C-alpha positions in Angstrom: -8.8 -43.7 14.9 -5.1 -43.9 15.8 -3.3 -45.2 12.7 -0.6 -46.9 14.8 -3.2 -48.7 16.8 -5.0 -49.9 13.7 -1.7 -51.3 12.3 -1.1 -53.1 15.7 -4.3 -55.1 15.3 -3.6 -55.8 11.7 -0.2 -57.2 12.6 1.6 -54.6 10.5 3.7 -53.1 13.2 7.3 -54.0 14.1 8.4 -55.0 17.6 10.1 -51.7 18.3 7.1 -49.7 17.3 4.8 -52.0 19.2 6.7 -51.2 22.5 6.4 -47.5 21.7 2.7 -47.9 21.2 2.2 -49.8 24.4 4.1 -47.0 26.3 1.8 -44.4 24.7 -1.3 -46.4 25.7 -0.2 -46.5 29.3 0.1 -42.7 29.3 -3.0 -41.8 27.3 -6.3 -42.6 28.8 -8.2 -42.0 25.5 -5.9 -44.2 23.6 -6.0 -46.8 26.3 -9.8 -47.0 26.1 -9.8 -47.3 22.4 -7.2 -50.1 22.6 -9.3 -52.0 25.1 -12.3 -51.7 22.9 -10.5 -53.0 19.9 -8.9 -55.7 21.9 -12.3 -57.0 23.2 -13.7 -57.0 19.6 -10.6 -58.9 18.5 -11.0 -61.5 21.3 -14.7 -62.0 20.5 -14.0 -62.6 16.9 -11.6 -65.4 17.8 -14.2 -67.3 20.0 -15.2 -70.1 17.7 -15.2 -73.9 18.8 -15.7 -75.1 15.2 -13.8 -74.3 12.2 -16.8 -72.9 10.4 -17.5 -70.6 13.3 -13.9 -69.5 13.2 -14.0 -68.9 9.5 -17.2 -66.9 10.0 -15.5 -65.0 12.8 -12.5 -64.2 10.6 -14.8 -63.1 7.9 -16.6 -60.7 10.3 -13.3 -59.5 11.8 -12.0 -58.8 8.3 -15.2 -56.7 7.6 -14.6 -55.0 10.9 -11.0 -54.2 10.1 -11.9 -53.0 6.6 -14.5 -50.7 8.2 -11.9 -49.5 10.6 -9.5 -48.8 7.7 -12.3 -47.0 5.8 -13.1 -44.9 8.8 -9.5 -44.2 9.4 -8.9 -43.1 5.8 -12.0 -41.0 5.8 -10.9 -39.3 9.0 -7.4 -38.9 7.6 -8.8 -37.3 4.4 -11.1 -35.1 6.5 -8.1 -34.0 8.6 -6.0 -33.4 5.5 -8.8 -31.4 4.0 -9.3 -29.5 7.2 -5.6 -28.7 7.6 -5.4 -27.9 3.9 -8.3 -25.4 4.3 -6.6 -23.9 7.3 -3.3 -23.7 5.5 -5.0 -22.1 2.5 -6.7 -19.6 4.7 -3.3 -18.8 6.4 -1.5 -18.6 3.0 -4.2 -16.4 1.6 -4.3 -14.1 4.5 -0.5 -14.1 4.6 -0.3 -13.2 0.9 -3.0 -10.5 1.3 -1.3 -9.1 4.4 2.1 -9.2 2.7 0.7 -7.4 -0.4 -1.2 -4.9 1.7 1.6 -4.1 4.0 4.1 -4.2 1.2 1.9 -1.7 -0.8 1.6 0.5 2.3 5.2 0.3 3.3 6.6 0.8 -0.2 4.3 3.7 -0.9 5.5 5.4 2.2 9.2 4.8 1.2 10.1 7.9 -0.9 13.2 8.0 -3.0 14.9 11.3 -3.7 16.9 12.2 -6.8 18.8 15.4 -6.8 20.6 16.8 -9.9 23.6 19.0 -9.2 24.6 22.3 -10.7 25.2 22.3 -14.5 24.0 18.7 -14.9 20.8 16.9 -16.0 19.5 13.4 -15.4 17.0 10.9 -16.8 15.1 8.2 -14.8 12.5 5.6 -15.7 9.9 4.9 -13.0 8.4 1.6 -12.0 5.4 2.1 -14.3 7.5 3.0 -17.3 7.1 6.8 -17.0 10.3 8.6 -18.1 11.4 11.8 -16.4 14.2 14.2 -17.4 15.5 16.5 -14.6 17.3 19.8 -15.2 20.1 21.2 -13.0 19.4 22.0 -9.4 16.2 19.9 -9.5 14.8 17.4 -7.0 12.4 14.5 -7.7 10.7 12.5 -5.0 9.0 9.3 -6.0 7.9 6.1 -4.4 9.6 2.7 -5.0 6.1 1.3 -5.7 3.0 3.2 -6.8 -0.3 2.6 -5.0 -3.3 1.0 -6.6 -5.2 4.4 -6.6 -2.7 6.8 -8.2 0.9 7.5 -9.2 2.2 10.5 -7.3 5.6 12.2 -7.5 7.0 15.6 -6.3 9.2 17.9 -8.2 11.2 21.1 -7.3 13.1 22.6 -10.2 12.5 21.7 -13.8 11.4 18.4 -15.2 10.0 16.9 -18.5 7.6 14.0 -18.1 6.7 11.3 -20.6 3.9 9.6 -18.6 3.1 5.9 -19.2 -0.7 5.5 -19.8 -2.7 3.9 -17.1 -6.4 4.8 -17.1 -7.0 3.2 -13.7 -4.3 5.2 -12.0 -3.9 8.9 -12.7 -0.4 10.3 -12.6 -0.1 13.3 -10.2 2.8 15.7 -10.1 3.0 17.9 -7.0 5.1 21.0 -7.1 5.0 23.5 -4.2 1.4 24.5 -4.0 0.3 23.1 -7.4 -0.8 19.6 -8.6 -0.9 18.4 -12.2 -3.0 15.4 -13.0 -2.7 13.2 -16.2 -3.4 9.8 -17.5 -0.7 9.7 -20.1 1.0 12.7 -21.7 4.2 14.7 -22.2 4.7 18.0 -20.5 7.3 20.2 -18.9 7.3 21.7 -15.4 9.3 24.8 -14.4 9.0 25.2 -10.7 12.1 26.4 -8.9 11.5 27.6 -5.3 13.5 30.8 -6.0 11.5 31.7 -9.1 8.4 33.8 -8.6 6.2 31.6 -10.9 5.4 28.1 -11.9 5.1 27.3 -15.6 3.8 24.1 -17.2 3.9 23.4 -21.0 1.9 20.6 -22.5 3.3 18.8 -25.5 1.0 15.9 -25.9 -2.3 14.6 -24.3 -4.2 16.6 -21.7 -3.3 18.0 -18.4 -5.3 19.3 -15.5 -3.6 21.9 -13.3 -5.0 23.0 -9.9 -4.0 24.2 -6.5 -3.2 21.4 -4.1 -6.4 20.0 -2.4 -8.6 22.4 -4.4 -9.8 21.4 -7.8 -12.5 24.1 -8.0 -10.3 26.5 -9.9 -8.5 24.1 -12.2 -7.4 24.6 -15.8 -7.2 21.9 -18.5 -4.4 22.4 -21.0 -4.5 21.2 -24.6 -1.4 20.3 -26.6 0.9 23.3 -27.4 -0.6 25.3 -24.5 1.1 26.5 -21.3 0.0 27.9 -18.0 1.9 30.4 -15.9 1.0 30.6 -12.2 1.9 33.7 -10.2 0.3 34.0 -6.8 -3.5 33.5 -7.3 -3.4 34.0 -11.1 -3.3 31.2 -13.7 -2.7 32.4 -17.2 -3.1 30.1 -20.1 -1.6 30.8 -23.6 0.1 29.1 -26.5 3.7 27.9 -25.9 6.0 30.8 -26.5 9.2 28.9 -27.2 8.9 25.2 -28.2 12.7 24.9 -28.1 12.7 25.6 -24.4 12.4 21.9 -23.6 15.7 21.2 -25.5 17.3 21.5 -22.1 16.6 17.7 -21.7 19.1 17.3 -24.6 21.6 19.5 -22.9 20.7 22.7 -24.8 19.5 25.9 -23.2 17.3 27.9 -25.7 16.3 31.5 -25.3 14.0 33.2 -27.8 13.8 37.0 -27.7 14.2 36.9 -23.9 15.2 39.9 -21.9 18.6 39.5 -20.1 16.9 39.7 -16.7 14.9 36.5 -17.6 18.0 34.7 -18.9 20.0 35.7 -15.8 17.2 34.4 -13.5 17.4 31.0 -15.2 21.1 30.8 -15.3 21.3 31.5 -11.6 19.0 28.5 -10.9 20.8 26.2 -13.4 24.3 27.0 -12.2 23.7 28.0 -8.5 25.5 31.3 -8.8 24.5 34.8 -7.9 24.6 37.3 -10.8 24.4 41.0 -9.9 23.7 43.6 -12.6 24.8 47.1 -11.5 23.5 48.9 -14.6 19.7 48.1 -14.9 19.6 49.2 -18.6 21.5 46.1 -19.5 18.3 44.2 -18.6 16.4 45.7 -21.5 18.5 44.0 -24.1 16.8 40.9 -25.7 18.6 37.8 -26.8 17.9 34.8 -29.0 20.2 31.8 -29.0 21.0 28.3 -28.0 23.8 27.3 -25.5 25.2 24.0 -24.5 24.7 23.1 -20.9 28.2 21.8 -20.6 29.7 25.1 -21.7 29.1 26.5 -18.3 28.0 29.9 -17.0 31.2 31.8 -17.9 31.1 30.7 -21.6 27.4 31.5 -21.9 27.9 35.0 -20.5 30.9 35.6 -22.9 28.7 34.7 -25.9 25.9 37.1 -24.6 28.6 39.7 -24.2 29.4 39.6 -27.9 25.8 40.6 -28.7 25.6 43.5 -26.2 28.8 44.8 -24.7 29.1 44.6 -20.9 31.8 43.7 -18.4 32.0 40.5 -16.4 33.6 40.3 -13.0 33.8 36.9 -11.2 34.2 36.4 -7.5 34.8 32.7 -7.1 35.2 32.8 -3.4 31.7 34.2 -2.9 30.2 32.5 -5.9 29.3 35.9 -7.3 29.3 37.4 -10.9 28.8 41.1 -11.5 27.8 42.6 -14.8 28.5 46.3 -15.6 28.5 48.6 -18.6 
């Protein structure tokens, strides 16, 4: 039932709106038929030669109009409910699509954090996980983790303090190795120029395996480390707990051969160090150095323990050590 048509017969429509309605009726065959039908009923209700008949007619006409109103309201409510249901479906599907697409798009949007030479950085991810990055390290991470897991990529050295989430494991990928945890603290040493990957577990548990192959995985316990060289995974106790002091800006070496120290210094400071006399490599050193002191100062301190000469070529970013 057309609401404007109903108001016309109830006398509740102003003149301007009545003219508009009559114009609609002339151009709408369905509305015109409905108007004629109501007009006939209205005319019949007014055919009463006696006052009692007219009163009866008015009484029936009032019932008729009340019925029309009820039907109109019922249809109006039905339409509202129908449109509300359609709107709800559209809103629901829109929200689901938005969330689904948002999850997909954001997951595919990877951020990249690079730490330059002689620096370190700390970042807190969307889930609350804290990560410290050593010099010359690169972290790739999504703006928004998926519902299945939390996956990041690291090249270089990083310390992870992973927020616990039993429903979404935290996976660290580095070169050809994956490390999977639920909530723990561990350190990863994985520079592309090094010939090994080393992971040290401080707290919790950690599963280490080759990417896409969990058949030969190892599970670390606290205070254990795994060193991966080629196809070999060697698990042992952590040799130097102070090693992770790098996240506080301190490089610690515990009874390390000079060749091992040089390899790390080259990665931390992006410099080439050439040792012309191999016997220098056999000397072992124990000590702690501040990152901000720089490569020259660290070498000068080492020089006091075992005498050797230092020659720097700034133009070619080269340092040469001789007896």
